[in-house]
C-alpha positions as a printed NumPy array, in Angstrom:
array([[-139.58 ,  -86.317,  -27.443],
       [-139.544,  -84.098,  -30.598],
       [-136.77 ,  -83.991,  -33.131],
       [-135.823,  -80.384,  -32.191],
       [-135.449,  -81.42 ,  -28.618],
       [-133.379,  -84.549,  -29.513],
       [-131.028,  -82.449,  -31.689],
       [-130.547,  -79.81 ,  -29.018],
       [-129.891,  -82.559,  -26.515],
       [-127.253,  -84.255,  -28.626],
       [-125.506,  -81.046,  -29.275],
       [-125.573,  -80.139,  -25.594],
       [-124.36 ,  -83.571,  -24.571],
       [-121.398,  -83.43 ,  -26.972],
       [-120.495,  -79.883,  -25.656],
       [-120.694,  -81.076,  -21.969],
       [-118.666,  -84.149,  -22.79 ],
       [-115.874,  -82.029,  -24.209],
       [-115.894,  -79.918,  -21.075],
       [-115.921,  -83.043,  -18.927],
       [-113.071,  -84.61 ,  -20.916],
       [-111.102,  -81.294,  -20.531],
       [-111.717,  -81.22 ,  -16.681],
       [-110.952,  -84.965,  -16.214],
       [-107.224,  -84.276,  -16.054],
       [-105.772,  -82.257,  -13.249],
       [-103.31 ,  -80.366,  -15.558],
       [-106.008,  -79.385,  -17.973],
       [-108.285,  -78.21 ,  -15.095],
       [-105.326,  -76.233,  -13.702],
       [-104.961,  -74.561,  -17.002],
       [-108.617,  -73.584,  -17.362],
       [-108.624,  -72.246,  -13.783],
       [-105.419,  -70.251,  -14.45 ],
       [-106.731,  -68.77 ,  -17.683],
       [-109.925,  -67.64 ,  -16.111],
       [-107.739,  -65.074,  -14.327],
       [-105.733,  -63.889,  -17.436],
       [-104.138,  -65.113,  -20.651],
       [-100.738,  -66.904,  -20.218],
       [ -97.754,  -68.25 ,  -22.099],
       [ -97.34 ,  -72.066,  -22.09 ],
       [ -93.987,  -71.84 ,  -20.226],
       [ -95.552,  -69.754,  -17.482],
       [ -98.403,  -72.257,  -17.132],
       [ -96.033,  -75.157,  -17.167],
       [ -93.941,  -73.602,  -14.314],
       [ -97.033,  -72.646,  -12.435],
       [ -98.53 ,  -76.096,  -12.545],
       [ -95.19 ,  -78.024,  -12.05 ],
       [ -95.197,  -79.952,  -15.445],
       [ -92.802,  -80.042,  -18.324],
       [ -93.23 ,  -77.835,  -21.294],
       [ -93.997,  -80.884,  -23.393],
       [ -96.732,  -82.013,  -21.149],
       [ -98.157,  -78.469,  -21.159],
       [ -97.958,  -78.449,  -25.057],
       [-100.005,  -81.672,  -25.204],
       [-102.522,  -80.395,  -22.713],
       [-102.98 ,  -77.088,  -24.483],
       [-103.499,  -78.972,  -27.83 ],
       [-106.172,  -81.079,  -26.109],
       [-107.886,  -77.975,  -24.773],
       [-107.693,  -76.266,  -28.217],
       [-109.322,  -79.359,  -29.744],
       [-112.125,  -79.268,  -27.212],
       [-112.564,  -75.547,  -28.239],
       [-111.982,  -74.253,  -24.756],
       [-108.752,  -72.244,  -25.356],
       [-107.262,  -70.435,  -28.219],
       [-103.745,  -69.438,  -29.162],
       [-102.988,  -65.789,  -29.777],
       [ -99.633,  -65.426,  -31.663],
       [ -97.541,  -62.537,  -30.273],
       [ -94.31 ,  -62.303,  -32.316],
       [ -92.322,  -65.407,  -31.731],
       [ -94.377,  -66.531,  -28.759],
       [ -97.911,  -67.665,  -28.446],
       [-100.241,  -66.687,  -25.574],
       [-103.292,  -68.674,  -24.549],
       [-106.532,  -67.561,  -23.453],
       [-110.03 ,  -68.965,  -22.806],
       [-112.061,  -69.187,  -26.091],
       [-115.11 ,  -67.684,  -24.835],
       [-115.691,  -65.049,  -22.11 ],
       [-118.566,  -67.077,  -20.715],
       [-116.14 ,  -69.861,  -19.574],
       [-114.504,  -67.818,  -16.762],
       [-117.726,  -67.219,  -14.837],
       [-118.932,  -70.818,  -15.747],
       [-115.772,  -72.268,  -14.2  ],
       [-116.253,  -70.075,  -11.11 ],
       [-119.79 ,  -71.365,  -10.701],
       [-118.699,  -74.987,  -11.296],
       [-116.025,  -74.603,   -8.677],
       [-118.513,  -73.246,   -6.181],
       [-120.9  ,  -76.189,   -6.809],
       [-118.056,  -78.717,   -6.186],
       [-116.974,  -76.884,   -3.049],
       [-120.717,  -77.008,   -1.968],
       [-121.07 ,  -80.686,   -2.693],
       [-117.668,  -81.554,   -1.011],
       [-116.899,  -78.57 ,    1.405],
       [-113.967,  -80.466,    3.025],
       [-112.049,  -80.522,   -0.247],
       [-110.738,  -77.064,    0.258],
       [-110.721,  -75.251,    3.724],
       [-108.522,  -73.198,    5.934],
       [-106.543,  -70.025,    5.388],
       [-104.509,  -71.59 ,    2.665],
       [-107.387,  -72.365,    0.348],
       [-107.334,  -70.422,   -2.822],
       [-110.262,  -72.081,   -4.534],
       [-113.044,  -69.62 ,   -3.96 ]])
């Protein structure tokens, strides 16, 4: 294996590990899935996901640390959005892969995954 390949592999591995860490928590995964639709305020995300504002603050800090979301100050409030426009379609594709691998995880008329 060449040095260039090894360097790229280590960089890619670290990036995927950050994404994996972000997705390893259901609240963080829910935040990412919500933000693929549109930016949101932490209080709205907390209400939508049924967690406290403190939990949401901690999860958003983690996602910022992973480089997946960014804070956009708006006066006295801060709105969050995905840090890169490539993330929304990538999350969509990842969701389709998961549903393909485990089709029974979401089925019926009430499913909003796809």
